[in-house]
C-alpha positions in Angstrom: 244.0 43.6 -66.4 241.0 41.7 -65.2 240.1 39.8 -62.0 237.7 36.9 -61.6 235.5 36.7 -58.5 235.1 33.3 -56.8 231.6 31.9 -56.8 230.0 32.0 -53.3 226.7 31.3 -51.7 224.7 34.4 -50.8 222.2 34.8 -47.9 218.7 35.3 -49.4 215.5 36.9 -48.4 212.1 36.2 -49.9 209.6 38.9 -50.9 206.5 39.3 -53.0 207.6 42.7 -54.5 211.1 44.2 -54.7 211.3 47.9 -55.5 214.7 49.2 -56.7 215.1 52.8 -55.6 213.3 54.7 -52.8 213.1 58.0 -54.8 210.1 60.0 -56.0 208.3 57.1 -57.5 209.8 54.3 -55.5 208.4 55.5 -52.1 204.9 55.6 -53.6 205.4 52.2 -55.3 206.5 50.6 -52.1 203.6 52.1 -50.1 201.1 51.0 -52.8 202.5 47.4 -53.0 202.4 47.0 -49.2 198.9 48.4 -48.9 197.8 45.9 -51.6 198.9 43.2 -49.2 202.4 42.4 -50.6 205.5 41.6 -48.6 207.6 44.4 -49.9 211.3 45.3 -50.0 212.7 48.7 -51.1 216.4 49.0 -51.8 218.0 52.5 -51.7 221.6 53.4 -52.2 221.4 56.6 -50.0 220.5 56.8 -46.3 217.1 58.2 -46.8 214.1 58.0 -49.1 212.7 60.8 -51.3 215.0 61.0 -54.4 214.7 64.1 -56.6 211.8 65.5 -54.5 214.3 66.2 -51.7 217.5 66.6 -53.7 216.2 68.9 -56.4 214.3 71.0 -53.9 212.0 72.6 -56.4 208.2 72.6 -56.2 206.4 69.4 -57.1 204.9 69.7 -60.6 201.9 69.3 -60.7 198.8 68.0 -58.9 196.5 70.1 -61.0 195.5 70.7 -64.6 196.7 74.0 -66.2 193.3 75.6 -65.7 194.5 79.2 -65.2 196.1 79.4 -68.6 192.7 78.6 -70.3 189.9 80.9 -69.2 186.7 79.1 -68.4 188.4 75.7 -67.9 187.5 74.0 -64.6 190.1 73.7 -61.9 190.8 70.0 -61.1 193.2 68.2 -58.9 194.2 65.4 -61.3 196.8 63.6 -59.1 195.5 62.4 -55.8 196.0 59.0 -54.0 199.2 58.4 -52.1 200.9 61.5 -53.5 198.3 63.7 -51.9 198.5 61.7 -48.6 202.2 62.6 -48.5 201.3 66.3 -48.9 198.7 66.0 -46.1 201.2 64.4 -43.8 203.7 67.2 -44.5 201.0 69.8 -43.9 200.5 68.4 -40.4 204.1 69.2 -39.7 204.0 72.7 -41.4 206.3 71.3 -44.0 204.6 72.4 -47.2 203.2 75.5 -48.9 200.1 73.5 -49.8 198.9 73.9 -53.4 199.6 77.6 -53.6 197.9 79.2 -56.6 200.1 81.0 -59.1 199.1 84.6 -59.7 201.8 85.2 -62.2 203.4 82.7 -64.6 200.3 80.5 -64.5 200.8 79.6 -68.1 203.6 77.4 -66.8 201.9 75.8 -63.8 198.6 76.7 -62.0 200.0 75.9 -58.5 203.2 75.8 -56.6 203.4 72.8 -54.2 206.7 73.2 -52.3 207.9 70.9 -49.5 210.4 71.0 -46.7 213.0 68.7 -48.2 214.4 67.4 -44.9 211.0 66.7 -43.3 209.9 65.0 -46.6 212.7 62.4 -45.9 211.3 61.8 -42.4 207.7 61.6 -43.5 208.4 59.2 -46.3 210.5 57.0 -44.0 207.8 57.0 -41.4 205.1 56.1 -43.9 207.2 53.2 -45.3 207.8 51.9 -41.8 204.1 52.2 -40.9 203.1 50.3 -44.0 205.4 47.4 -43.1 207.8 47.8 -45.9 211.2 46.3 -45.4 213.5 49.3 -46.0 217.1 48.7 -47.0 218.9 52.1 -47.2 222.7 52.4 -47.7 222.3 49.4 -49.9 223.5 49.1 -53.5 221.7 47.1 -56.2 224.4 45.1 -57.9 222.7 42.6 -60.3 219.8 40.5 -61.3 219.5 36.8 -61.3 217.5 35.8 -64.4 215.6 32.6 -65.4 214.6 33.1 -69.0 212.6 36.3 -69.2 211.9 36.5 -65.5 213.9 38.0 -62.7 214.3 35.5 -59.9 216.2 37.8 -57.5 218.3 40.9 -57.3 221.7 41.0 -55.7 222.5 43.8 -53.3 225.5 44.9 -51.3 225.9 46.9 -48.1 228.3 47.1 -45.2 226.6 43.9 -44.0 227.8 42.1 -47.1 226.3 40.7 -50.3 222.7 39.3 -50.3 220.0 38.2 -52.7 216.4 39.4 -52.5 214.0 37.1 -54.4 210.5 38.1 -55.4 207.6 37.5 -57.7 207.5 41.0 -59.1 210.0 43.8 -59.4 209.8 47.6 -60.0 212.7 49.7 -61.3 212.5 53.2 -59.7 216.2 53.9 -59.7 216.1 56.9 -62.1 219.0 55.4 -64.0 217.3 52.2 -65.0 219.8 50.1 -63.1 217.6 47.1 -62.5 216.3 47.0 -66.1 219.9 47.1 -67.4 221.0 44.3 -65.0 218.0 42.3 -66.2 219.1 42.6 -69.8 216.3 44.9 -70.9 216.7 47.0 -74.0 217.4 50.7 -73.4 219.0 53.8 -74.9 221.0 56.6 -73.3 219.8 59.8 -75.0 221.7 62.3 -72.8 219.2 64.9 -73.8 218.9 66.8 -70.4 221.4 68.7 -68.3 222.4 67.4 -64.9 222.2 69.7 -61.9 223.1 70.1 -58.2 220.6 72.5 -56.9 221.3 74.2 -53.6 219.3 75.7 -50.7 220.6 79.2 -49.8 220.0 80.7 -46.4 220.6 84.3 -45.1 218.3 85.8 -47.8 215.0 87.6 -48.2 212.2 86.6 -50.5 210.6 90.0 -50.1 213.7 91.9 -51.1 214.3 89.6 -54.0 210.8 90.3 -55.1 211.3 94.0 -54.8 214.5 93.7 -56.9 212.7 91.8 -59.6 209.8 94.2 -59.6 212.1 97.2 -59.9 213.3 95.8 -63.2 209.7 94.8 -64.3 211.1 91.2 -64.3 208.7 89.1 -62.3 207.9 86.0 -64.4 206.3 83.7 -61.8 204.8 84.5 -58.4 202.9 82.6 -55.8 201.9 83.1 -52.2 201.2 80.3 -49.8 202.1 79.0 -46.3 205.6 79.8 -45.1 206.8 79.1 -41.6 203.3 78.8 -40.4 201.9 82.0 -41.9 199.7 82.2 -45.0 199.9 84.8 -47.7 203.7 84.7 -47.9 205.8 84.6 -51.1 206.7 80.9 -51.9 207.8 81.1 -55.5 209.5 83.6 -57.7 210.9 83.5 -61.2 212.4 86.3 -63.3 212.5 87.4 -66.9 216.2 87.2 -67.3 216.4 89.6 -70.3 215.3 92.4 -68.0 217.9 91.9 -65.3 221.3 93.6 -65.1 223.4 92.5 -68.0 226.5 91.5 -66.0 224.4 89.4 -63.6 222.7 87.6 -66.5 226.0 86.9 -68.3 227.6 85.4 -65.2 224.4 83.4 -64.2 224.3 81.8 -67.6 227.9 80.9 -67.5 227.2 78.7 -64.4 223.8 77.4 -65.6 222.0 79.3 -62.9 218.2 80.0 -63.1 216.5 82.9 -61.4 213.7 80.7 -60.1 213.4 79.9 -56.4 210.8 78.2 -54.2 210.6 78.1 -50.4 208.7 76.9 -47.3 210.8 79.0 -44.9 211.6 82.6 -44.2 215.0 83.8 -45.2 215.6 80.8 -47.3 215.9 80.1 -51.1 215.2 76.4 -51.0 215.9 76.0 -54.7 218.7 77.6 -56.7 219.3 75.6 -59.8 222.8 75.0 -61.3 222.7 73.1 -64.6 225.5 71.5 -66.5 225.4 69.7 -69.9 227.4 66.5 -70.1 229.1 65.3 -73.3 228.0 61.7 -72.5 225.3 59.9 -70.5 225.3 60.4 -66.7 225.9 56.7 -66.3 229.6 57.5 -67.1 231.2 57.5 -63.7 234.4 59.3 -64.7 232.5 62.1 -66.5 230.1 62.5 -63.6 233.1 62.8 -61.2 234.3 65.8 -63.1 230.7 67.2 -63.2 230.4 66.8 -59.4 233.5 69.1 -58.9 232.3 71.6 -61.5 228.8 71.8 -60.1 230.2 72.5 -56.6 232.4 75.3 -58.0 229.2 76.7 -59.7 227.4 76.6 -56.4 230.0 78.8 -54.8 229.9 81.2 -57.7 226.1 81.3 -57.4 226.2 82.4 -53.8 228.8 85.1 -54.8 226.4 86.4 -57.4 223.5 86.5 -55.0 225.6 88.4 -52.5 226.8 90.9 -55.1 223.6 91.7 -57.0 220.5 90.8 -55.0 219.5 93.0 -52.0 218.9 91.1 -48.8 221.4 88.4 -49.9 224.6 90.0 -48.6 225.0 87.2 -46.0 223.8 84.3 -48.2 225.3 80.9 -47.6 224.7 77.3 -48.8 222.4 75.5 -46.4 221.6 72.4 -48.5 222.9 70.5 -51.5 222.4 67.1 -53.0 224.9 64.3 -52.1 225.3 63.7 -55.9 224.3 65.1 -59.2 220.6 65.1 -60.0 219.6 63.8 -63.4 216.5 64.3 -65.5 217.2 61.1 -67.5 219.7 58.3 -67.3 218.8 55.2 -69.3 215.5 55.2 -71.3 214.0 51.7 -70.9 212.1 50.2 -73.8 208.6 49.4 -72.6 205.5 47.9 -74.3 204.3 51.4 -75.3 206.3 54.5 -75.8 204.3 57.7 -75.0 204.7 60.3 -77.8 204.7 64.1 -77.7 201.5 64.1 -79.6 199.9 61.8 -77.0 200.8 64.4 -74.4 199.9 67.6 -76.2 196.7 66.3 -77.7 195.5 65.0 -74.3 195.1 61.4 -75.3 193.8 58.8 -73.0 194.0 55.0 -73.3 191.9 52.0 -72.5 194.5 51.0 -69.8 195.1 54.4 -68.2 196.7 54.2 -64.7 196.5 58.0 -64.0 195.8 61.4 -65.6 198.4 64.2 -65.8 198.3 67.8 -67.1 201.7 69.5 -66.6 204.4 70.1 -69.2 207.8 71.4 -68.1 208.3 73.3 -71.4 205.1 75.4 -70.9 204.0 77.9 -72.1 205.6 76.7 -75.4 204.1 73.2 -74.9 200.8 72.7 -73.1 198.3 69.9 -72.9 195.4 70.9 -75.2 192.7 73.0 -73.6 194.1 72.8 -70.1 193.1 69.2 -70.0 195.0 65.9 -69.2 196.5 62.9 -70.9 196.7 59.4 -69.7 199.7 57.2 -68.8 198.8 53.7 -70.1 199.7 50.7 -68.0 201.6 49.1 -70.9 204.0 52.1 -70.8 205.3 50.8 -67.5 205.8 47.2 -68.6 209.5 46.6 -69.5 209.7 44.9 -72.9 211.4 41.5 -72.8 211.1 40.9 -69.1 207.9 39.2 -67.7 207.9 40.5 -64.2 209.5 44.0 -64.3 207.8 47.4 -64.3 209.5 50.8 -64.7 208.2 54.0 -63.2 209.5 57.6 -63.3 212.0 59.2 -65.6 212.9 55.8 -67.1 210.0 55.7 -69.6 209.2 57.8 -72.7 211.9 58.2 -75.3 210.4 61.2 -77.0 212.1 64.3 -75.5 209.1 66.5 -75.6 206.8 63.9 -74.0 209.5 63.1 -71.4 209.5 66.8 -70.4 206.1 65.9 -69.0 206.3 62.3 -67.8 209.5 62.8 -65.9 208.1 65.4 -63.5 207.8 64.6 -59.8 204.1 64.3 -59.4 203.8 62.2 -62.6 206.5 59.9 -61.2 204.6 59.6 -57.9 201.4 58.6 -59.8 203.3 56.1 -61.9 204.8 54.7 -58.7 201.3 54.0 -57.2 200.3 52.2 -60.3 203.5 50.2 -60.6 203.5 49.1 -56.9 199.8 48.2 -57.0 200.3 46.2 -60.2 203.4 44.4 -58.9 201.5 43.3 -55.7 198.5 42.1 -57.7 200.7 40.1 -60.0 202.2 38.4 -56.9 198.8 37.7 -55.5 197.4 36.3 -58.8 200.7 34.5 -59.6 200.7 36.1 -63.1 203.1 38.1 -65.2 202.8 41.9 -65.7 201.2 41.2 -69.1 198.7 38.7 -67.8 197.4 41.0 -65.1 193.7 41.9 -65.9 193.4 45.6 -66.3 190.0 45.7 -64.6 191.5 44.4 -61.4 194.3 47.0 -61.5 191.8 49.8 -62.3 189.6 48.7 -59.4 192.6 48.7 -57.0 193.7 52.1 -58.2 190.2 53.5 -57.7 190.2 52.1 -54.2 193.6 53.8 -53.7 192.1 57.2 -54.5 193.6 57.6 -58.0 191.8 60.2 -60.2 190.9 59.1 -63.7 189.8 61.7 -66.3 187.1 59.6 -68.0 
């Protein structure tokens, strides 16, 4: 059975730049576009900004190169700009560990940058408001109005009704590639990552968890940083699973539970990860509904495991969860350039770099050569077949091994700054994304504090 909607006139608003999604990259994209002088709208389906930074709850990977894994290599902060400004604002509120140096497990990441997930929402909201961004939360993107290869407007829906937001330039930061799909862009759905719903668990002890791991010679990662206003506190722990009690390991693996945790507060595991492999893409609503139920069952089992096996966790309880499953990839949008695994691991840079990055989530098995960086080219953000649409975040990079780097939070933030800046410049110059002179984009990114490894 099918129903046909009646045609109707929609109220419309005019902007220079419309950002779809106020997540990890979308917040930064909106800030960058507004600071470039654009009249900017950001559309977000949830009631707050932040995306996977606040819903995943893990440390932000990574502002630095992997210098500690390569003796003699210089320590460099390779992602700066707006991403670092957000960390600075959080630090003012005591809501981050800072860039805490890893003293064990530094072949994975050289630093642990954890944030208070709830205060991140507030800080991001405040920064968007201060920048003059028109923020539309609790608002669902429903379609794209096309004229040839250009998006003329997006349609949105909220409790206030249906509207159209027109603009010169658009940026897809939805994570799922929703705007690109509505615009008719080419994409694939690889379904090559597990989904998750990580939880925050209170009523626990980092110190006793560390003692438990140490008693089994199982400490894999360790970092000390600022926690509840005091320096030198444990902020990250990870374990060698094969050294832990067999029954605990067996049950943890059954529910996709990892032994890693991160925190900015005493008596709190901010990040306990529960993974689930889906048989189909996470764009499948019905399959994801079943996953939502299964993951919440796994959350409860995870707390039971902590209470039973980990000293200091006898009174553990769930204090935080995501409102929906967290994904690592939805749609993979075809762009003008597709970053390869070799580009990442060989540390390649391009003549249109928009940032440098040096972290790989499959380390230590995969590392950028020599503790260096690779570049994200601007053309990797330009959505193929659409003249005024950019993509940022987990939407780009079809190669799974390369995507294990480009999808990470700090890389998404850097991409967001470039995409927002470029979108605003295109509006100012009345040009398409492919007509934008790279030297003008590079100059604006330099002014915005972006680090370039050249």
